[in-house]
NUFI-633219 format. One record per residue (C-alpha): residue number from 1; z, x, y. Coordinates in nm, 2 decimals, always signed. Layout:
residues N
NODE  num      up    east   north
NODE  NUM       Z       X       Y
...
//
This chain:
residues 320
NODE  num      up    east   north
NODE    1   -5.21   -0.77   -9.77
NODE    2   -4.95   -0.69   -9.50
NODE    3   -4.93   -0.33   -9.62
NODE    4   -5.31   -0.30   -9.60
NODE    5   -5.32   -0.44   -9.25
NODE    6   -5.05   -0.19   -9.14
NODE    7   -5.24   +0.10   -9.30
NODE    8   -5.56   -0.01   -9.12
NODE    9   -5.38   -0.03   -8.78
NODE   10   -5.23   +0.32   -8.84
NODE   11   -5.57   +0.46   -8.93
NODE   12   -5.72   +0.32   -8.61
NODE   13   -5.44   +0.45   -8.40
NODE   14   -5.45   +0.80   -8.54
NODE   15   -5.83   +0.83   -8.52
NODE   16   -5.84   +0.67   -8.18
NODE   17   -6.21   +0.59   -8.25
NODE   18   -6.32   +0.26   -8.38
NODE   19   -6.61   +0.18   -8.17
NODE   20   -6.74   -0.15   -8.02
NODE   21   -7.07   -0.31   -8.09
NODE   22   -7.22   -0.16   -7.78
NODE   23   -7.31   +0.15   -7.98
NODE   24   -7.65   +0.01   -8.06
NODE   25   -7.73   -0.04   -7.69
NODE   26   -7.58   +0.25   -7.50
NODE   27   -7.91   +0.33   -7.33
NODE   28   -8.03   +0.02   -7.14
NODE   29   -8.36   -0.07   -6.98
NODE   30   -8.46   -0.23   -6.64
NODE   31   -8.47   -0.58   -6.77
NODE   32   -8.11   -0.55   -6.90
NODE   33   -7.99   -0.41   -6.57
NODE   34   -8.16   -0.69   -6.37
NODE   35   -7.99   -0.95   -6.59
NODE   36   -7.65   -0.80   -6.53
NODE   37   -7.68   -0.72   -6.16
NODE   38   -7.44   -0.93   -5.96
NODE   39   -7.27   -1.09   -6.25
NODE   40   -6.89   -1.10   -6.26
NODE   41   -6.73   -0.83   -6.46
NODE   42   -7.03   -0.60   -6.43
NODE   43   -7.02   -0.27   -6.23
NODE   44   -7.32   -0.04   -6.16
NODE   45   -7.23   +0.32   -6.07
NODE   46   -7.48   +0.53   -5.89
NODE   47   -7.42   +0.90   -5.94
NODE   48   -7.68   +1.01   -5.69
NODE   49   -7.61   +1.23   -5.38
NODE   50   -7.48   +1.02   -5.09
NODE   51   -7.79   +1.08   -4.88
NODE   52   -8.01   +0.96   -5.16
NODE   53   -7.79   +0.66   -5.22
NODE   54   -7.82   +0.56   -4.85
NODE   55   -8.20   +0.57   -4.87
NODE   56   -8.19   +0.30   -5.13
NODE   57   -8.01   +0.19   -5.45
NODE   58   -7.99   -0.09   -5.70
NODE   59   -7.83   -0.39   -5.53
NODE   60   -7.46   -0.39   -5.57
NODE   61   -7.45   -0.03   -5.71
NODE   62   -7.13   +0.16   -5.62
NODE   63   -7.17   +0.53   -5.51
NODE   64   -6.97   +0.76   -5.73
NODE   65   -6.68   +0.90   -5.52
NODE   66   -6.67   +1.28   -5.45
NODE   67   -6.34   +1.30   -5.64
NODE   68   -6.53   +1.31   -5.97
NODE   69   -6.77   +1.59   -5.86
NODE   70   -6.48   +1.79   -5.75
NODE   71   -6.28   +1.73   -6.06
NODE   72   -6.56   +1.76   -6.32
NODE   73   -6.83   +1.97   -6.16
NODE   74   -6.65   +2.25   -5.98
NODE   75   -6.63   +2.58   -6.17
NODE   76   -6.25   +2.57   -6.21
NODE   77   -6.02   +2.48   -6.49
NODE   78   -5.93   +2.11   -6.53
NODE   79   -5.58   +1.99   -6.47
NODE   80   -5.39   +1.75   -6.69
NODE   81   -5.26   +1.57   -6.38
NODE   82   -5.62   +1.44   -6.34
NODE   83   -5.54   +1.15   -6.56
NODE   84   -5.36   +0.94   -6.31
NODE   85   -5.61   +1.02   -6.04
NODE   86   -5.90   +0.90   -6.26
NODE   87   -5.72   +0.57   -6.33
NODE   88   -5.66   +0.51   -5.96
NODE   89   -6.01   +0.60   -5.85
NODE   90   -6.17   +0.38   -6.11
NODE   91   -5.96   +0.09   -6.00
NODE   92   -6.06   +0.16   -5.64
NODE   93   -6.42   +0.14   -5.75
NODE   94   -6.36   -0.21   -5.88
NODE   95   -6.35   -0.11   -6.24
NODE   96   -6.08   -0.28   -6.45
NODE   97   -5.98   -0.23   -6.81
NODE   98   -6.22   -0.51   -6.91
NODE   99   -6.52   -0.43   -6.69
NODE  100   -6.87   -0.36   -6.82
NODE  101   -7.01   -0.05   -6.65
NODE  102   -7.37   +0.08   -6.62
NODE  103   -7.42   +0.44   -6.51
NODE  104   -7.74   +0.55   -6.33
NODE  105   -7.84   +0.83   -6.10
NODE  106   -8.12   +1.06   -5.99
NODE  107   -8.32   +1.15   -6.31
NODE  108   -8.35   +1.51   -6.19
NODE  109   -7.97   +1.55   -6.22
NODE  110   -7.96   +1.49   -6.59
NODE  111   -7.68   +1.75   -6.62
NODE  112   -7.45   +1.54   -6.39
NODE  113   -7.54   +1.18   -6.45
NODE  114   -7.40   +1.15   -6.80
NODE  115   -7.06   +1.30   -6.70
NODE  116   -6.93   +0.96   -6.59
NODE  117   -7.04   +0.81   -6.92
NODE  118   -6.82   +1.06   -7.10
NODE  119   -6.53   +1.02   -6.85
NODE  120   -6.52   +0.64   -6.92
NODE  121   -6.54   +0.68   -7.29
NODE  122   -6.26   +0.94   -7.27
NODE  123   -6.05   +0.67   -7.09
NODE  124   -6.11   +0.43   -7.38
NODE  125   -6.43   +0.24   -7.29
NODE  126   -6.65   +0.15   -7.59
NODE  127   -6.36   +0.16   -7.83
NODE  128   -6.16   -0.10   -8.02
NODE  129   -5.87   +0.00   -7.80
NODE  130   -6.02   -0.13   -7.48
NODE  131   -6.23   -0.42   -7.36
NODE  132   -6.41   -0.19   -7.11
NODE  133   -6.77   -0.09   -7.20
NODE  134   -7.01   +0.17   -7.05
NODE  135   -7.38   +0.20   -7.09
NODE  136   -7.65   +0.43   -6.94
NODE  137   -7.96   +0.33   -6.74
NODE  138   -8.21   +0.61   -6.78
NODE  139   -8.45   +0.66   -6.49
NODE  140   -8.24   +0.57   -6.19
NODE  141   -8.36   +0.40   -5.87
NODE  142   -8.71   +0.55   -5.92
NODE  143   -8.76   +0.37   -6.24
NODE  144   -8.60   +0.06   -6.10
NODE  145   -8.86   +0.04   -5.82
NODE  146   -9.15   +0.13   -6.04
NODE  147   -9.06   -0.16   -6.26
NODE  148   -9.03   -0.41   -5.98
NODE  149   -8.67   -0.39   -5.88
NODE  150   -8.57   -0.44   -5.52
NODE  151   -8.34   -0.19   -5.35
NODE  152   -8.08   -0.21   -5.07
NODE  153   -7.94   +0.05   -4.83
NODE  154   -7.60   -0.09   -4.74
NODE  155   -7.31   +0.07   -4.91
NODE  156   -7.14   -0.16   -5.16
NODE  157   -6.76   -0.20   -5.09
NODE  158   -6.59   -0.30   -5.41
NODE  159   -6.27   -0.49   -5.44
NODE  160   -5.99   -0.27   -5.58
NODE  161   -5.84   -0.36   -5.91
NODE  162   -5.64   -0.19   -6.18
NODE  163   -5.77   +0.04   -6.45
NODE  164   -5.55   +0.15   -6.74
NODE  165   -5.67   +0.44   -6.95
NODE  166   -5.62   +0.46   -7.32
NODE  167   -5.45   +0.76   -7.46
NODE  168   -5.58   +0.91   -7.79
NODE  169   -5.95   +0.86   -7.77
NODE  170   -6.01   +1.22   -7.88
NODE  171   -6.32   +1.24   -7.66
NODE  172   -6.20   +1.57   -7.51
NODE  173   -6.16   +1.88   -7.73
NODE  174   -5.88   +2.10   -7.61
NODE  175   -5.85   +2.48   -7.65
NODE  176   -5.59   +2.42   -7.92
NODE  177   -5.84   +2.21   -8.12
NODE  178   -6.11   +2.48   -8.07
NODE  179   -5.88   +2.75   -8.21
NODE  180   -5.79   +2.52   -8.50
NODE  181   -6.16   +2.47   -8.58
NODE  182   -6.22   +2.84   -8.58
NODE  183   -5.97   +2.88   -8.86
NODE  184   -6.18   +2.64   -9.07
NODE  185   -6.53   +2.57   -8.94
NODE  186   -6.56   +2.27   -9.17
NODE  187   -6.32   +2.08   -8.94
NODE  188   -6.60   +2.02   -8.69
NODE  189   -6.96   +2.09   -8.60
NODE  190   -6.98   +2.28   -8.27
NODE  191   -7.30   +2.24   -8.06
NODE  192   -7.36   +2.49   -7.78
NODE  193   -7.60   +2.31   -7.55
NODE  194   -7.66   +2.61   -7.31
NODE  195   -7.99   +2.81   -7.29
NODE  196   -8.08   +3.05   -7.56
NODE  197   -8.01   +3.34   -7.32
NODE  198   -7.65   +3.22   -7.26
NODE  199   -7.60   +3.16   -7.63
NODE  200   -7.71   +3.51   -7.74
NODE  201   -7.53   +3.68   -7.45
NODE  202   -7.82   +3.80   -7.24
NODE  203   -7.73   +3.56   -6.96
NODE  204   -7.37   +3.62   -6.89
NODE  205   -7.18   +3.37   -6.68
NODE  206   -6.82   +3.46   -6.76
NODE  207   -6.63   +3.79   -6.82
NODE  208   -6.84   +3.82   -7.13
NODE  209   -7.15   +3.66   -7.29
NODE  210   -7.20   +3.51   -7.63
NODE  211   -7.09   +3.19   -7.80
NODE  212   -6.81   +3.03   -7.99
NODE  213   -6.82   +3.14   -8.36
NODE  214   -7.00   +2.90   -8.58
NODE  215   -7.16   +2.70   -8.30
NODE  216   -7.53   +2.61   -8.33
NODE  217   -7.76   +2.62   -8.03
NODE  218   -7.95   +2.31   -7.92
NODE  219   -8.04   +2.34   -7.56
NODE  220   -7.96   +2.02   -7.37
NODE  221   -8.30   +2.03   -7.20
NODE  222   -8.46   +1.95   -7.54
NODE  223   -8.32   +1.59   -7.50
NODE  224   -8.55   +1.50   -7.21
NODE  225   -8.90   +1.54   -7.07
NODE  226   -8.87   +1.83   -6.83
NODE  227   -9.13   +1.68   -6.59
NODE  228   -8.99   +1.33   -6.56
NODE  229   -8.64   +1.40   -6.68
NODE  230   -8.65   +1.08   -6.88
NODE  231   -8.47   +1.09   -7.22
NODE  232   -8.70   +1.14   -7.52
NODE  233   -8.73   +0.84   -7.76
NODE  234   -8.42   +0.82   -7.98
NODE  235   -8.65   +0.84   -8.29
NODE  236   -8.75   +1.19   -8.17
NODE  237   -8.40   +1.29   -8.09
NODE  238   -8.28   +1.18   -8.43
NODE  239   -8.51   +1.44   -8.57
NODE  240   -8.37   +1.70   -8.33
NODE  241   -8.02   +1.64   -8.46
NODE  242   -8.11   +1.57   -8.83
NODE  243   -7.91   +1.87   -8.94
NODE  244   -7.59   +1.74   -8.78
NODE  245   -7.38   +1.53   -9.02
NODE  246   -7.31   +1.18   -8.88
NODE  247   -6.97   +1.16   -9.04
NODE  248   -6.84   +1.48   -8.90
NODE  249   -6.63   +1.57   -8.59
NODE  250   -6.88   +1.70   -8.34
NODE  251   -6.79   +1.91   -8.03
NODE  252   -7.04   +1.99   -7.76
NODE  253   -6.99   +2.25   -7.49
NODE  254   -7.18   +2.44   -7.22
NODE  255   -7.06   +2.63   -6.91
NODE  256   -6.86   +2.36   -6.73
NODE  257   -6.91   +2.04   -6.93
NODE  258   -7.20   +1.88   -6.74
NODE  259   -7.48   +1.97   -6.97
NODE  260   -7.26   +1.90   -7.27
NODE  261   -7.20   +1.55   -7.14
NODE  262   -7.58   +1.47   -7.16
NODE  263   -7.59   +1.59   -7.52
NODE  264   -7.27   +1.39   -7.58
NODE  265   -7.45   +1.08   -7.45
NODE  266   -7.75   +1.14   -7.67
NODE  267   -7.54   +1.18   -7.98
NODE  268   -7.35   +0.86   -7.91
NODE  269   -7.67   +0.67   -7.85
NODE  270   -7.79   +0.80   -8.19
NODE  271   -7.49   +0.64   -8.35
NODE  272   -7.26   +0.94   -8.39
NODE  273   -6.90   +0.82   -8.37
NODE  274   -6.66   +1.11   -8.36
NODE  275   -6.80   +1.31   -8.07
NODE  276   -6.61   +1.51   -7.81
NODE  277   -6.67   +1.76   -7.53
NODE  278   -6.49   +2.09   -7.49
NODE  279   -6.51   +2.06   -7.11
NODE  280   -6.34   +2.39   -7.03
NODE  281   -6.66   +2.54   -7.15
NODE  282   -6.77   +2.89   -7.18
NODE  283   -6.65   +2.98   -6.83
NODE  284   -6.30   +2.95   -6.96
NODE  285   -6.35   +3.04   -7.32
NODE  286   -6.57   +3.34   -7.24
NODE  287   -6.31   +3.47   -6.99
NODE  288   -6.02   +3.44   -7.24
NODE  289   -6.07   +3.77   -7.40
NODE  290   -5.84   +3.73   -7.71
NODE  291   -6.06   +3.44   -7.83
NODE  292   -6.32   +3.53   -8.09
NODE  293   -6.69   +3.53   -7.99
NODE  294   -7.02   +3.60   -8.15
NODE  295   -7.31   +3.79   -7.99
NODE  296   -7.05   +3.93   -7.76
NODE  297   -7.17   +4.11   -7.45
NODE  298   -6.99   +4.23   -7.14
NODE  299   -7.03   +4.17   -6.77
NODE  300   -7.14   +4.49   -6.60
NODE  301   -6.93   +4.50   -6.29
NODE  302   -7.06   +4.85   -6.20
NODE  303   -7.42   +4.72   -6.19
NODE  304   -7.32   +4.42   -5.98
NODE  305   -7.13   +4.64   -5.74
NODE  306   -7.43   +4.87   -5.70
NODE  307   -7.65   +4.57   -5.63
NODE  308   -7.41   +4.44   -5.37
NODE  309   -7.39   +4.78   -5.21
NODE  310   -7.77   +4.80   -5.19
NODE  311   -7.79   +4.46   -5.03
NODE  312   -7.52   +4.57   -4.78
NODE  313   -7.71   +4.88   -4.70
NODE  314   -8.03   +4.68   -4.64
NODE  315   -7.84   +4.46   -4.40
NODE  316   -7.71   +4.76   -4.20
NODE  317   -8.06   +4.92   -4.19
NODE  318   -8.21   +4.59   -4.07
NODE  319   -7.98   +4.59   -3.76
NODE  320   -8.06   +4.95   -3.66
//
């Protein structure tokens, strides 16, 4: 019996993923949020723009600090030193290692709202390794008001606490893992969530266009209604991803990791356990020329320079 318990603990440690019961309710509704608002241990994070937050937000909701947009949204390579900054900032937001967090934001910013869900899972939330949980409220303050929720305009000032991240969650796929997968595609299923144009290389957003070998293309915009930006019913999304094995390692990627985070959220809500984001994205992979690529196309610098010169000439002629 003792040997079995030791083996089980080793398995959990190595996998870093043995998820909590919150899997069945990662997407929550208005009634759920109303019930949790103001309760001890619960934190609501609003990922809206500061001006929108000031116009009105869910009572007690904390505005997402700019540190996260700079760290996870700017088109630059991530730094490993980010880990300690994330811990401190989460603590300053009033999030402890046993907090229950609900993420919301402007529905139109679907590509950004889910990033914090992934960030918190990458720090250990929703795992057997941490008491912290994170869920997602789809629809933001607009839905909140439509369904009878009151709003406030005063900024919520949280009481700082201590957040300790968990190492080994395997929620972030590194370039080393990607290279390893390329040697044996059976090691993971890669989902490219960019547009079809980006995938086939006609829309180039790095030194070259194309996609990571073996990746399938499921545009992240297929996850939601493009008019309301609300997530499609999970029953419909289950059909969208029916060809993706639930028991496999799944890695999503896009250009910078934002769109990939929304697909990540959907997959987690569907019950997929072993999901990660390659957050360096195509902007890094596509500019790393020794790495293999399919549907490879090249950025035409001559064409761009000609266009820039033409614009410059127009400017000169306008001032004559």
